[in-house]
C-alpha positions as CSV (number, residue, x, y, z in Angstrom):
1,M,56.8,42.2,76.6
2,A,56.9,42.8,80.3
3,E,60.1,42.0,82.1
4,A,60.4,38.3,83.1
5,F,61.2,37.8,86.8
6,R,61.3,35.0,89.3
7,F,61.8,34.4,93.0
8,R,65.0,32.7,94.0
9,I,66.1,30.7,97.1
10,R,69.8,31.5,97.3
11,E,70.2,30.2,100.8
12,H,67.7,28.6,103.1
13,G,65.8,30.9,105.4
14,P,62.3,31.6,106.9
15,A,59.1,31.9,105.0
16,G,59.1,35.0,102.8
17,S,62.9,35.0,102.3
18,P,63.1,34.1,98.5
19,V,64.4,37.1,96.6
20,H,63.1,38.8,93.4
21,E,65.3,38.8,90.3
22,P,64.9,39.4,86.6
23,F,65.9,36.6,84.2
24,T,65.8,35.6,80.6
25,P,63.5,32.5,80.0
26,A,65.3,29.7,78.2
27,D,64.0,27.9,75.1
28,P,62.6,24.5,75.7
29,K,64.6,21.4,74.7
30,P,62.9,18.5,72.8
31,G,60.1,17.0,74.8
32,W,59.7,20.2,76.9
33,V,57.6,23.4,76.6
34,R,57.8,26.9,78.0
35,L,54.7,28.3,79.7
36,S,54.0,32.0,80.2
37,L,52.5,31.6,83.6
38,K,49.3,33.4,84.5
39,A,48.9,32.0,88.1
40,M,50.8,29.8,90.5
41,A,49.6,28.2,93.8
42,L,51.6,27.7,97.0
43,N,51.9,24.4,98.9
44,R,53.6,23.5,102.2
45,L,56.4,22.2,99.9
46,D,57.2,25.9,99.0
47,L,57.9,26.5,102.7
48,W,59.9,23.3,103.3
49,T,61.9,24.1,100.2
50,T,62.6,27.6,101.4
51,E,63.5,26.6,104.9
52,G,65.5,23.6,104.0
53,I,64.9,19.9,104.9
54,P,67.6,18.3,107.1
55,G,69.3,15.5,105.3
56,F,67.9,16.4,101.9
57,P,70.2,18.9,100.1
58,L,68.5,20.9,97.4
59,P,70.0,22.3,94.2
60,L,70.4,26.0,95.2
61,P,69.9,28.5,93.9
62,L,66.3,27.4,93.2
63,T,63.0,28.9,92.1
64,P,60.2,27.3,94.3
65,G,56.6,26.6,93.3
66,C,55.1,23.3,92.0
67,D,51.6,24.4,90.9
68,G,50.9,26.7,88.0
69,A,48.8,27.4,84.9
70,G,49.4,29.6,81.9
71,V,49.8,29.8,78.1
72,V,52.0,27.4,76.1
73,E,54.5,29.9,74.6
74,A,57.1,27.7,73.0
75,V,57.5,24.0,72.3
76,G,60.8,22.1,71.9
77,E,61.7,20.6,68.6
78,G,59.7,17.5,67.7
79,T,57.6,17.7,70.8
80,A,54.0,16.3,70.8
81,L,51.5,17.9,73.1
82,P,48.8,16.1,75.2
83,P,45.2,16.0,74.0
84,G,43.4,19.3,74.5
85,V,46.7,21.3,74.7
86,E,48.1,23.4,71.9
87,L,50.7,26.0,71.2
88,G,49.2,29.4,72.2
89,G,46.5,27.7,74.3
90,S,46.1,27.4,78.1
91,A,47.3,24.5,80.3
92,M,47.9,23.6,83.9
93,I,50.9,21.6,85.2
94,A,51.1,18.2,86.8
95,P,54.0,18.8,89.2
96,G,55.6,15.3,89.4
97,L,58.7,14.7,87.3
98,S,59.9,11.2,86.4
99,C,62.2,9.5,83.9
100,S,59.3,7.8,81.9
101,V,61.4,4.7,81.1
102,C,62.0,2.8,84.3
103,P,59.8,-0.2,85.3
104,A,57.8,1.9,87.7
105,C,57.1,4.6,85.1
106,L,56.2,2.1,82.4
107,R,53.6,0.4,84.6
108,G,52.1,3.9,85.4
109,D,53.5,4.3,88.9
110,D,55.6,7.4,88.0
111,M,55.6,8.5,91.7
112,L,57.7,5.4,92.5
113,C,60.3,6.3,89.9
114,P,63.8,6.3,91.5
115,A,64.4,9.7,89.8
116,Y,61.0,11.1,90.9
117,G,61.0,14.7,92.0
118,I,58.6,17.7,92.2
119,L,58.7,20.9,90.2
120,G,60.1,23.7,92.3
121,H,61.8,21.3,94.7
122,V,64.4,19.5,92.5
123,C,64.4,22.0,89.6
124,D,63.1,25.6,89.0
125,G,59.4,26.0,89.6
126,T,56.4,28.3,89.2
127,A,57.3,31.3,91.4
128,A,58.1,33.1,88.1
129,T,56.6,34.6,85.0
130,H,57.8,31.6,82.9
131,V,58.6,28.0,83.5
132,L,60.0,25.0,81.6
133,V,58.2,21.7,82.0
134,P,58.0,18.4,80.1
135,A,55.1,18.4,77.6
136,A,53.7,15.2,79.2
137,N,53.1,17.3,82.4
138,L,50.5,19.6,80.8
139,L,46.8,19.2,81.1
140,P,43.9,21.2,79.6
141,I,42.1,23.6,81.8
142,P,38.3,23.0,82.2
143,G,36.6,25.6,80.0
144,N,34.9,27.6,82.8
145,W,37.9,27.7,85.1
146,S,40.1,30.7,85.8
147,F,43.9,30.4,85.7
148,E,43.9,30.8,89.5
149,Q,41.5,27.8,89.9
150,A,43.6,25.7,87.5
151,A,46.8,26.5,89.4
152,A,45.2,25.5,92.7
153,F,44.0,22.1,91.5
154,P,46.7,19.6,90.5
155,L,48.9,18.9,93.6
156,V,46.3,18.7,96.3
157,F,43.7,16.8,94.3
158,L,46.3,14.3,93.0
159,T,47.5,13.8,96.5
160,A,44.1,13.3,98.0
161,W,42.9,11.0,95.2
162,E,46.0,8.8,95.6
163,M,45.5,8.6,99.3
164,L,41.8,7.8,99.3
165,V,41.3,5.8,96.1
166,H,44.7,4.2,95.2
167,K,46.1,3.6,98.7
168,C,42.9,3.1,100.8
169,Q,40.3,1.9,98.2
170,L,37.7,4.0,99.9
171,R,34.2,2.4,99.6
172,P,30.8,4.0,99.6
173,G,29.4,4.3,103.2
174,E,32.9,4.5,104.8
175,T,33.8,7.3,107.2
176,V,37.0,9.3,106.9
177,L,38.6,11.5,109.6
178,V,40.2,14.4,107.7
179,W,42.8,16.3,109.7
180,G,43.4,19.9,108.7
181,G,40.1,20.3,106.8
182,G,40.9,23.9,106.0
183,S,44.2,23.2,104.3
184,G,44.5,22.8,100.5
185,V,44.7,19.0,100.6
186,G,42.2,18.7,103.4
187,S,39.6,20.8,101.5
188,A,40.2,18.5,98.5
189,A,39.8,15.4,100.6
190,I,36.5,16.5,102.1
191,Q,35.0,16.9,98.6
192,L,36.5,13.7,97.2
193,V,35.1,11.7,100.2
194,R,31.6,13.0,99.5
195,A,32.0,12.4,95.7
196,L,33.1,8.8,96.4
197,G,30.0,8.1,98.6
198,G,31.8,8.3,102.0
199,S,31.3,10.5,105.0
200,A,33.9,13.0,106.1
201,I,34.6,14.1,109.7
202,A,36.7,17.2,109.3
203,V,39.0,18.6,112.0
204,V,39.8,22.3,111.9
205,G,41.6,24.8,114.2
206,S,38.9,27.4,114.6
207,E,35.1,27.9,114.4
208,A,35.7,30.3,111.5
209,K,36.8,27.4,109.3
210,A,34.0,25.0,110.4
211,M,31.2,26.5,108.3
212,Q,33.4,26.3,105.1
213,C,33.9,22.6,105.8
214,W,30.2,22.1,106.0
215,D,29.8,23.9,102.7
216,L,32.3,21.5,101.1
217,G,30.2,18.5,102.2
218,A,31.6,17.4,105.5
219,E,29.2,15.2,107.5
220,H,30.6,16.5,110.8
221,V,33.2,19.2,111.7
222,L,35.2,19.2,115.0
223,V,37.2,22.2,116.3
224,R,40.5,20.6,117.4
225,G,40.9,21.6,121.0
226,D,42.0,18.8,123.4
227,L,43.1,15.9,121.2
228,K,42.2,13.2,123.8
229,S,38.6,14.4,124.0
230,L,38.5,14.8,120.2
231,A,39.2,11.0,119.8
232,G,36.2,10.4,122.2
233,K,34.0,12.7,120.0
234,V,35.0,10.8,116.9
235,R,34.1,7.5,118.5
236,E,30.7,8.9,119.7
237,L,29.9,10.0,116.1
238,T,30.7,6.6,114.8
239,G,28.8,4.5,117.4
240,K,32.0,3.8,119.3
241,R,33.4,2.0,116.3
242,G,35.9,4.6,115.0
243,V,36.5,5.7,111.5
244,D,37.4,3.5,108.6
245,V,40.1,5.8,107.2
246,V,42.2,8.5,108.9
247,F,43.5,11.1,106.4
248,E,46.8,12.2,108.0
249,H,49.1,14.9,106.9
250,T,49.9,16.7,110.2
251,G,52.3,14.2,111.8
252,A,53.6,14.1,115.4
253,A,50.9,16.2,117.1
254,T,48.0,14.1,115.9
255,W,49.3,10.6,115.4
256,T,48.3,9.1,118.8
257,T,44.8,10.5,118.3
258,S,44.7,9.0,114.8
259,M,45.5,5.6,116.2
260,A,42.8,6.0,118.9
261,A,40.1,7.2,116.4
262,C,40.8,4.4,113.8
263,S,38.4,1.5,113.8
264,R,39.5,-2.2,114.1
265,G,40.8,-3.1,110.6
266,G,40.8,0.5,109.6
267,R,43.4,2.4,107.5
268,I,45.6,5.3,108.3
269,V,47.1,7.0,105.3
270,T,49.6,9.8,105.6
271,C,51.3,12.2,103.2
272,G,53.0,14.7,105.4
273,A,54.4,15.7,108.8
274,T,53.6,19.4,109.3
275,T,54.0,19.2,113.1
276,G,57.1,16.9,112.9
277,P,58.1,13.5,111.6
278,E,59.0,11.8,114.9
279,T,56.0,10.3,116.7
280,P,55.2,7.8,119.4
281,F,54.1,4.4,118.1
282,N,52.2,1.8,120.1
283,L,52.8,-1.5,118.4
284,Q,50.3,-3.3,120.6
285,A,47.5,-1.0,119.5
286,L,48.6,-1.4,115.9
287,F,48.4,-5.2,115.8
288,A,45.5,-5.6,118.3
289,K,43.3,-3.3,116.3
290,Q,44.7,-4.7,113.0
291,I,45.2,-1.1,111.7
292,Q,46.8,-0.7,108.3
293,I,49.2,2.2,107.8
294,R,50.0,3.5,104.3
295,G,52.4,6.1,103.2
296,S,51.6,8.2,100.2
297,Y,53.5,10.8,98.2
298,M,51.9,12.6,95.3
299,G,50.3,10.1,92.9
300,R,50.0,8.7,89.4
301,R,49.9,11.4,86.8
302,E,47.1,9.5,85.0
303,H,44.9,10.2,88.1
304,L,44.8,13.8,87.1
305,W,43.2,12.8,83.8
306,T,40.6,10.7,85.7
307,L,39.8,13.7,87.9
308,L,39.4,15.9,84.8
309,S,37.0,13.5,83.2
310,L,34.8,13.5,86.3
311,I,34.8,17.3,86.2
312,Q,34.0,17.4,82.5
313,R,30.9,15.1,83.0
314,N,29.2,18.1,84.7
315,P,31.2,21.2,84.1
316,T,28.6,23.6,85.4
317,N,28.2,21.7,88.7
318,P,31.4,19.6,89.2
319,P,31.6,17.2,92.1
320,F,34.7,19.0,93.4
321,R,36.6,22.2,92.8
322,P,39.8,23.9,94.1
323,V,39.1,26.2,97.0
324,L,40.9,29.6,96.9
325,D,41.9,31.3,100.1
326,Q,43.6,34.5,99.1
327,V,45.1,35.7,95.8
328,F,48.3,37.8,95.9
329,A,50.2,39.4,93.0
330,L,53.3,37.4,92.2
331,E,55.4,40.4,93.1
332,D,54.3,39.7,96.7
333,Y,55.2,36.0,96.6
334,P,57.1,36.4,99.9
335,G,54.0,37.8,101.5
336,A,52.0,34.8,100.2
337,Q,54.5,32.5,101.8
338,R,54.2,34.2,105.1
339,H,50.4,34.1,104.9
340,L,50.5,30.3,104.2
341,A,52.9,29.8,107.1
342,A,50.6,31.6,109.5
343,G,48.0,28.9,108.9
344,Q,45.0,31.2,109.2
345,G,43.6,30.7,105.7
346,F,41.2,28.2,104.2
347,G,42.1,26.4,101.0
348,K,44.8,27.4,98.5
349,V,47.0,30.5,98.5
350,V,47.5,31.7,94.9
351,C,49.6,34.3,93.1
352,R,48.3,36.0,90.0
353,I,50.8,36.8,87.3
């Protein structure tokens, strides 16, 4: 067997600072499994975990990484596996961890569990050759998908589905402004908007990313530029009405534009603050336009099974798919972090193991 290794955050630092170290994979306890990972995918959370989040102490040392796919190598005593997953078979990981017994978990809202956390953020994650996860967090991989595709799927599609369907109840014919259309979650949102019968107006940072958004099904693509004029362009594209939903995950830099681009009675849903959490807030515009603002963090684990069922209806031509930007070797996980931080890619950054 090849040497097991992982990347470790011993102290917070810049993107690319986790260090390589060998380790001995532990045996899983009851209810848990050990995966021999074949691919892992990066998210912004990898960077925030590495750099540190003010006011949110993390259990260092820590192995980052919340997305991954691999082979079920060991199963804890008495552990039952989900449908379609078996010992020695392939599986991908739902990254949200919860207690499974509180009122929120019992009604299916596991992301509202008081003990909710994300793999690679509150416990060791997937920037490693092996990882321990609860058996309930495993999902089968669609038959014609690679491990790299499977690793790139769960977090961003779960997040986008929660925002569009569970939080905003997107209806056919509605228009959605998708910030950061070239990001992992943005590329997922564009595809889901189309699959749900809506129209996506994607915003990207460069002309190079625009064509890829068209290919994913965006109705219109805008290169960011001046944000005040961008709000005007959005209103022109919607007959001066504005969009029904704003898909926000960038934060301070775009919030004022999001408010201006939102229609009367529209919804703004946000899952992140890449450009900063503190933003100006015009209460008069909020109540006068009757805008609804909804925060979103991850999503119900059951939604991943819903997404899988939609893919399995037409496996040769699924309604959505993970978009891969660049594939690194896991040995160059620090380089993958730096590439993600540079923001020049389109879709998900993946490490092959």
